[in-house]
N, C-alpha and C positions, 0 to 999 in steps of 0.2 A: 667584477672585472669583464668588460665588454668589447674588448679586442678580440674581432673574430679568428685571428689567427690562433686563440686560444678557446675554441668553442670545442675542440676534442676534450673528453673527459681528462685522458693521462695527461696531456700536456698543460691543462689546466690544474691536474691535483701535482704534480710534478711541479712547476711555476712554484702554484703556492706553497707547496715544504720548503723550496727553496728560501722565497719569501723570508719565509717565517724561521728559519733556520738557515742562516747564512754562514758558510763554511762547512756544511753537510758533506760528507763525502758517500760513495758511489754504495758500498754496502749498507749504510744507516738507510738510503734512502729506499734500496731493496727492503730490507728489514722493514721500516716503517709504513710504507704502501702495499706491501706484499705481493711485488710484481716479480715474475720471473726474470730474470738477468738480461734475455732478450728483448722481450717489454719493455724495461727500463731503457735499454740502450739506445734503442732508437729516436724516441720523442727527447731524451736527452740530447741526445745530438743535434738534433733538430732546433731546440731550445737555444742553444750555443752558436748553431750558424746562424742564426736569426737574430743573433745578438738581444736576446731574451735574460740570457744567463752567461755569467762567466766562468771560468774554470781558473782556479790559481794552484799549483803545484807546491805542494810544502815537504817535498823529498819523500814523504814519506805517503801521502794520501793525496789524490786530487782531489778538491774540494769545490764548491758549488755556491756562487754567488748570483744575486739578484743583478742584472745589467746595471752601470753606470751608477749604484748605489752607494758602493765602496771603491775607493782608489786602491792602487797596489799595496801603498806604505798601510793601510787600514786592512787589507787583507792579511797582510805576511803576520801582524800582530794576531789577529784573530787566528789563524791558521796556528800561531804558536801557542793562545790561551785554548785552544780545543786538545791541546793533550795534557792529559791528568796529570802527570809530573811535574809539566811546566808552571800549571797552576799552583800546585803544591809548593814548589820553591819559590815563585814568585811572592805566593801568602806570607811562607818563611823570612822571605828579605822587607816587604813591606813591614810586618808584624817587628822583626828583629833587628832591622839593619843589615850592614855588611855581616856576609857569613864566608867562611871557606867551603870548599866543594866536601870538604871531610865532615866539617860540621853539618852542611846540607844533607849529605847523603846518609849521615848519623838520623838526622833527623826524618826522613820520609823512606828510612830502611830499603835504599839502594844501592846499588854500585857506585862508587865514584866515577867511574868512566859512562855510567848511565845521568846521571847527575850532571857531569862536564856537558855531556851533548846536549843535554835539554837547554843550560846554561847558555850553548852558543848558539841555540837556535835563539832562545830570548834576546842575544845580543844582535842576533842580526835583525830582529824584530824593533829594536830598542827600549822594550822595557828596563831591561837591564846594561851594565856595563861591565865589564870582566876587569 
C-alpha cells in the first residue's frame, strides 16, 4: 500500500482490516486490533472523512467498507448476512425451500419475533421475499 496518507501504522492497519473484512463493526475492530476506543475512533473517522472507507448503518451496527468497492445494495446484503441468525435462516430456506416463520423458529430455536425480524432484514436486502 503506497498511499502516503496511509503511512501511519494505525491508519494502515485499520484500513487493511476493513479491506480484508468488509462490513466489520466497531466492536470487532476494537477486539481484533487491540486498540483502545479513543485510539480507534480518530483514525477511523479520518479514513471515513478522507473517503478511504464508507459507513453503512444496518439498524444494529455501523459497519465499515472499503470505499468504492461495494455499492449500497451490496452493503445491505452483506450487512444482513453478517448476522448469525439471518445466515442460518437463509441456509434453511436455500436447503428446504419456503418455510413459515413457525417452522424456521423451530429449526433455529429462536422466538418467532426474532425470526420475523431477521426475515424482514433479509427481505429488505432482497435475498428473500415474504
